[in-house]
ROTIKE-344994 format. One line per field, with one value per atom (N, C-alpha, C): atom name; x negated, y, z negated; residue in one letter. Coordinates in steps of 0.2 Angstrom, whole numbers. Layout:
N
lumdren CA ...
X X ...
Y Y ...
Z Z ...
volum a ...
! end
This chain:
131
lumdren N CA C N CA C N CA C N CA C N CA C N CA C N CA C N CA C N CA C N CA C N CA C N CA C N CA C N CA C N CA C N CA C N CA C N CA C N CA C N CA C N CA C N CA C N CA C N CA C N CA C N CA C N CA C N CA C N CA C N CA C N CA C N CA C N CA C N CA C N CA C N CA C N CA C N CA C N CA C N CA C N CA C N CA C N CA C N CA C N CA C N CA C N CA C N CA C N CA C N CA C N CA C N CA C N CA C N CA C N CA C N CA C N CA C N CA C N CA C N CA C N CA C N CA C N CA C N CA C N CA C N CA C N CA C N CA C N CA C N CA C N CA C N CA C N CA C N CA C N CA C N CA C N CA C N CA C N CA C N CA C N CA C N CA C N CA C N CA C N CA C N CA C N CA C N CA C N CA C N CA C N CA C N CA C N CA C N CA C N CA C N CA C N CA C N CA C N CA C N CA C N CA C N CA C N CA C N CA C N CA C N CA C N CA C N CA C N CA C N CA C N CA C N CA C N CA C N CA C N CA C N CA C N CA C N CA C N CA C N CA C N CA C N CA C N CA C N CA C N CA C N CA C N CA C N CA C N CA C N CA C N CA C
X -4 0 -4 -3 -7 -2 -4 -1 -5 -2 -6 -2 -6 -3 -3 -6 -6 -5 -5 -5 -10 -9 -14 -13 -18 -18 -22 -26 -29 -31 -32 -34 -39 -43 -48 -49 -49 -50 -54 -59 -63 -62 -60 -59 -64 -68 -74 -71 -74 -72 -78 -77 -83 -82 -86 -86 -88 -91 -92 -86 -81 -75 -69 -68 -62 -64 -60 -61 -54 -55 -49 -47 -41 -39 -34 -30 -26 -25 -25 -24 -20 -15 -11 -8 -5 -2 5 7 13 19 19 24 23 27 26 21 15 10 7 9 6 8 5 6 13 16 22 21 15 13 14 13 14 20 25 32 35 37 40 35 29 24 21 18 15 8 5 -1 -6 -12 -17 -19 -16 -18 -25 -28 -35 -36 -40 -41 -45 -43 -46 -53 -58 -64 -64 -65 -65 -72 -76 -83 -83 -82 -82 -89 -94 -101 -103 -101 -103 -97 -92 -86 -82 -80 -76 -71 -66 -61 -60 -61 -60 -55 -50 -44 -43 -39 -37 -32 -30 -25 -25 -23 -24 -18 -15 -10 -13 -8 -10 -9 -14 -13 -14 -10 -10 -5 -2 3 0 4 2 7 6 10 10 16 17 15 14 12 18 15 20 16 20 17 20 16 18 12 14 9 5 -1 -5 -6 -8 -9 -10 -10 -10 -15 -18 -23 -21 -21 -20 -27 -29 -35 -34 -39 -39 -45 -43 -48 -53 -59 -64 -68 -68 -72 -67 -63 -58 -61 -58 -60 -57 -60 -58 -50 -47 -40 -40 -35 -33 -39 -43 -48 -45 -48 -46 -51 -49 -54 -53 -58 -57 -62 -59 -62 -60 -65 -64 -64 -59 -59 -60 -63 -65 -62 -59 -57 -63 -65 -71 -69 -71 -71 -77 -76 -81 -86 -84 -89 -92 -89 -91 -94 -93 -96 -92 -92 -89 -82 -79 -72 -68 -62 -57 -52 -52 -47 -42 -37 -33 -28 -26 -22 -25 -31 -34 -33 -30 -28 -34 -40 -45 -45 -40 -39 -39 -43 -43 -39 -34 -29 -29 -28 -27 -21 -16 -9 -8 -4 -2 -7 -13 -18 -16 -16 -14 -18 -20 -23 -18 -19 -14 -17 -12 -15 -11 -8 -4 -8 -14 -17 -22 -21 -26 -28 -23 -25 -25 -26 -26 -33 -38 -45 -46
Y -6 0 6 11 17 23 27 33 39 44 50 56 62 68 73 72 76 73 76 74 69 63 58 57 55 53 47 44 38 35 28 25 19 17 11 9 2 -1 -7 -8 -14 -18 -25 -29 -34 -34 -39 -45 -51 -57 -61 -66 -71 -77 -76 -81 -88 -89 -96 -99 -96 -98 -98 -92 -91 -89 -90 -88 -85 -79 -75 -79 -81 -85 -81 -76 -72 -65 -60 -53 -50 -46 -42 -36 -31 -26 -28 -24 -26 -24 -20 -19 -22 -21 -24 -19 -21 -18 -12 -10 -5 -6 -2 -3 1 -1 2 9 10 17 22 20 24 23 20 19 26 25 31 36 34 37 33 36 32 31 25 23 19 19 16 10 4 -2 -4 -7 -8 -16 -19 -26 -27 -31 -31 -35 -33 -37 -42 -48 -53 -56 -55 -58 -63 -69 -74 -76 -74 -76 -71 -65 -60 -58 -61 -60 -53 -51 -45 -45 -41 -40 -32 -29 -22 -21 -16 -15 -7 -5 2 3 10 12 19 22 29 31 37 40 43 43 45 53 56 64 68 73 78 76 70 68 68 69 68 64 60 57 61 63 67 63 67 63 58 52 47 40 35 28 23 18 12 7 1 -4 -4 -7 -6 -13 -18 -25 -30 -36 -42 -47 -51 -56 -62 -68 -75 -77 -80 -83 -90 -94 -101 -102 -107 -109 -114 -112 -117 -121 -118 -121 -123 -129 -131 -134 -131 -134 -141 -145 -151 -151 -156 -156 -154 -149 -146 -141 -139 -134 -128 -122 -116 -113 -109 -105 -98 -94 -87 -84 -79 -76 -69 -64 -57 -54 -49 -45 -38 -35 -28 -23 -18 -13 -8 -7 -3 2 8 13 12 10 8 14 20 26 29 27 31 27 20 16 11 9 3 3 9 9 15 14 19 21 27 30 33 30 32 38 38 44 49 49 54 54 48 48 45 44 41 34 30 23 20 14 10 4 3 -3 -7 -14 -18 -22 -21 -24 -29 -34 -40 -45 -45 -50 -57 -62 -68 -73 -79 -84 -89 -91 -95 -102 -106 -113 -119 -118 -123 -130 -130 -136 -137 -134 -134 -142 -146 -153 -158 -156 -161 -162 -162 -164 -171
Z 0 0 0 4 5 3 -1 -3 -2 2 3 0 -1 -4 2 8 13 20 25 32 33 37 39 47 50 57 58 53 54 48 48 42 44 39 40 33 32 26 27 22 22 16 17 11 11 5 5 0 2 -2 -2 -6 -7 -2 3 9 7 2 0 -3 -5 -8 -4 0 4 12 16 23 25 29 32 38 38 44 49 46 50 47 51 49 54 52 56 52 56 53 50 45 42 46 51 56 62 67 74 78 78 82 78 72 68 61 57 50 48 43 41 38 36 34 40 46 52 56 53 56 59 65 68 72 72 76 81 87 92 89 90 87 93 91 95 91 93 88 89 84 83 82 85 83 77 72 66 67 62 62 56 58 53 53 47 47 41 42 37 35 39 37 31 32 27 22 23 19 19 24 24 30 30 35 35 41 42 47 45 50 49 54 54 59 59 64 65 71 72 76 75 79 85 90 97 97 100 102 95 95 89 84 84 79 73 67 60 57 52 47 41 39 33 27 21 15 13 11 9 8 8 6 11 12 16 16 18 18 25 25 30 34 31 34 29 32 27 30 25 27 24 28 25 24 18 16 15 17 16 11 6 1 4 4 7 2 -4 -10 -15 -14 -18 -25 -30 -37 -38 -42 -44 -47 -46 -49 -56 -57 -64 -66 -61 -62 -58 -60 -56 -52 -47 -43 -44 -46 -47 -41 -37 -32 -32 -32 -32 -25 -24 -18 -20 -15 -16 -10 -12 -7 -6 0 2 7 6 12 16 23 27 28 27 28 22 16 10 5 5 -1 -3 -10 -12 -14 -14 -16 -12 -11 -8 -12 -14 -18 -14 -11 -5 -7 -13 -15 -20 -21 -25 -32 -35 -42 -46 -44 -47 -49 -46 -46 -40 -39 -33 -34 -30 -31 -25 -26 -20 -22 -18 -20 -15 -17 -13 -10 -14 -12 -15 -10 -12 -8 -11 -8 -5 1 5 3 0 -2 1 7 10 10 12 13 8 2 -4 -6 -7 -9 -4 3 8 11 6 8 8
volum m m m m m m s s s t t t t t t g g g d d d s s s f f f t t t w w w q q q v v v k k k i i i a a a f f f n n n a a a s s s q q q t t t s s s a a a v v v r r r v v v d d d y y y t t t g g g v v v g g g k k k s s s l l l f f f l l l t t t g g g h h h g g g t t t m m m p p p v v v t t t p p p i i i v v v d d d n n n t t t n n n g g g y y y v v v m m m h h h g g g g g g s s s l l l i i i g g g a a a d d d v v v a a a p p p a a a g g g s s s g g g s s s l l l f f f w w w i i i d d d f f f q q q i i i i i i a a a a a a p p p a a a p p p r r r e e e t t t l l l t t t s s s q q q f f f a a a v v v k k k d d d p p p h h h a a a g g g p p p a a a a a a d d d v v v n n n g g g d d d g g g v v v v v v n n n l l l f f f g g g t t t a a a l l l t t t t t t r r r d d d f f f w w w k k k k k k
! end
Protein backbone atom coordinates (compact mmCIF):
# COMPACT_ATOMS: atom_id res chain seq x y z
CA UNK A 1 0.00 0.00 0.00
CA UNK A 2 1.36 3.39 -0.93
CA UNK A 3 0.11 6.64 0.60
CA UNK A 4 1.18 10.07 -0.59
CA UNK A 5 0.66 13.59 0.71
CA UNK A 6 1.20 15.28 -2.65
CA UNK A 7 0.94 14.71 -6.39
CA UNK A 8 2.72 11.66 -7.85
CA UNK A 9 3.66 10.67 -11.39
CA UNK A 10 5.84 7.58 -10.89
CA UNK A 11 6.83 4.95 -8.34
CA UNK A 12 9.52 2.28 -8.00
CA UNK A 13 10.00 -0.22 -5.17
CA UNK A 14 12.61 -2.89 -4.48
CA UNK A 15 11.70 -5.80 -2.18
CA UNK A 16 14.71 -7.78 -0.91
CA UNK A 17 14.38 -11.35 0.37
CA UNK A 18 16.54 -14.26 1.46
CA UNK A 19 17.21 -16.13 -1.80
CA UNK A 20 18.46 -19.21 0.07
CA UNK A 21 14.98 -19.65 1.61
CA UNK A 22 12.49 -18.24 -0.89
CA UNK A 23 12.15 -17.64 -4.60
CA UNK A 24 9.88 -15.10 -6.33
CA UNK A 25 7.78 -16.99 -8.87
CA UNK A 26 5.18 -14.43 -10.02
CA UNK A 27 4.89 -10.64 -9.87
CA UNK A 28 2.14 -8.40 -11.22
CA UNK A 29 0.32 -5.14 -10.67
CA UNK A 30 -2.66 -5.13 -8.32
CA UNK A 31 -4.86 -3.71 -11.11
CA UNK A 32 -5.20 -4.71 -14.75
CA UNK A 33 -1.96 -3.54 -16.39
CA UNK A 34 -1.29 -0.96 -13.66
CA UNK A 35 -1.23 -0.52 -9.91
CA UNK A 36 -4.48 0.35 -8.18
CA UNK A 37 -2.64 3.42 -6.88
CA UNK A 38 -2.77 4.84 -10.44
CA UNK A 39 -6.37 3.84 -11.26
CA UNK A 40 -8.02 6.28 -13.64
CA UNK A 41 -4.76 7.45 -15.22
CA UNK A 42 -2.92 6.44 -18.37
CA UNK A 43 0.24 4.56 -17.49
CA UNK A 44 3.38 3.14 -19.03
CA UNK A 45 3.61 -0.42 -17.69
CA UNK A 46 7.02 -1.69 -16.66
CA UNK A 47 8.24 -5.29 -16.66
CA UNK A 48 9.28 -6.24 -13.11
CA UNK A 49 12.85 -7.34 -12.46
CA UNK A 50 13.04 -10.63 -10.57
CA UNK A 51 16.50 -11.63 -9.36
CA UNK A 52 16.31 -14.89 -7.42
CA UNK A 53 20.12 -15.15 -7.31
CA UNK A 54 20.63 -11.91 -5.38
CA UNK A 55 17.21 -11.98 -3.72
CA UNK A 56 15.15 -9.04 -4.90
CA UNK A 57 12.17 -7.92 -6.96
CA UNK A 58 12.03 -4.39 -8.39
CA UNK A 59 8.87 -2.97 -9.92
CA UNK A 60 7.45 0.40 -10.83
CA UNK A 61 4.95 2.38 -12.80
CA UNK A 62 4.74 5.77 -14.45
CA UNK A 63 1.99 8.04 -15.71
CA UNK A 64 1.98 9.08 -19.37
CA UNK A 65 2.60 12.71 -20.32
CA UNK A 66 2.01 15.54 -17.86
CA UNK A 67 -0.69 13.69 -15.89
CA UNK A 68 -0.34 13.53 -12.10
CA UNK A 69 -2.08 11.39 -9.48
CA UNK A 70 -3.33 13.49 -6.55
CA UNK A 71 -2.47 12.64 -2.94
CA UNK A 72 -4.01 9.35 -1.90
CA UNK A 73 -3.46 5.67 -1.23
CA UNK A 74 -3.51 2.47 -3.21
CA UNK A 75 -1.82 -0.88 -3.65
CA UNK A 76 1.06 -1.27 -6.08
CA UNK A 77 1.89 -4.91 -6.89
CA UNK A 78 1.98 -8.43 -5.49
CA UNK A 79 4.60 -11.17 -5.38
CA UNK A 80 4.09 -14.92 -5.04
CA UNK A 81 7.01 -16.57 -3.25
CA UNK A 82 7.90 -20.25 -3.24
CA UNK A 83 9.63 -21.71 -0.22
CA UNK A 84 12.80 -23.44 -1.43
CA UNK A 85 14.35 -24.27 1.96
CA UNK A 86 11.53 -26.14 3.65
CA UNK A 87 12.00 -26.85 7.34
CA UNK A 88 11.52 -30.30 8.82
CA UNK A 89 7.95 -31.25 9.79
CA UNK A 90 6.67 -29.24 12.78
CA UNK A 91 9.53 -26.74 12.46
CA UNK A 92 9.12 -23.19 11.17
CA UNK A 93 10.83 -21.08 8.55
CA UNK A 94 11.47 -17.41 9.33
CA UNK A 95 12.45 -15.18 6.44
CA UNK A 96 12.78 -11.40 6.39
CA UNK A 97 11.70 -9.09 3.59
CA UNK A 98 12.97 -5.51 3.23
CA UNK A 99 11.42 -2.61 1.34
CA UNK A 100 14.12 -0.58 -0.37
CA UNK A 101 14.17 2.64 -2.34
CA UNK A 102 16.21 1.65 -5.43
CA UNK A 103 17.70 5.14 -5.63
CA UNK A 104 18.26 6.21 -2.03
CA UNK A 105 19.21 3.27 0.14
CA UNK A 106 17.87 0.62 2.46
CA UNK A 107 14.32 1.83 3.14
CA UNK A 108 11.49 3.76 1.54
CA UNK A 109 9.31 6.00 3.69
CA UNK A 110 6.61 6.39 1.06
CA UNK A 111 4.31 8.73 3.00
CA UNK A 112 6.88 10.73 4.98
CA UNK A 113 5.66 9.58 8.41
CA UNK A 114 9.05 8.21 9.49
CA UNK A 115 7.87 4.58 9.30
CA UNK A 116 8.64 2.01 6.60
CA UNK A 117 5.83 -0.52 6.14
CA UNK A 118 5.48 -3.68 4.09
CA UNK A 119 1.83 -4.73 3.96
CA UNK A 120 0.42 -7.91 2.51
CA UNK A 121 3.58 -10.01 2.38
CA UNK A 122 2.74 -13.69 2.48
CA UNK A 123 4.59 -16.83 1.57
CA UNK A 124 2.81 -19.08 -0.90
CA UNK A 125 2.93 -22.60 0.49
CA UNK A 126 0.84 -24.56 -2.01
CA UNK A 127 3.48 -27.21 -2.62
CA UNK A 128 5.22 -26.89 0.73
CA UNK A 129 5.01 -30.54 1.82
CA UNK A 130 5.21 -32.14 -1.67
CA UNK A 131 8.96 -32.74 -1.62
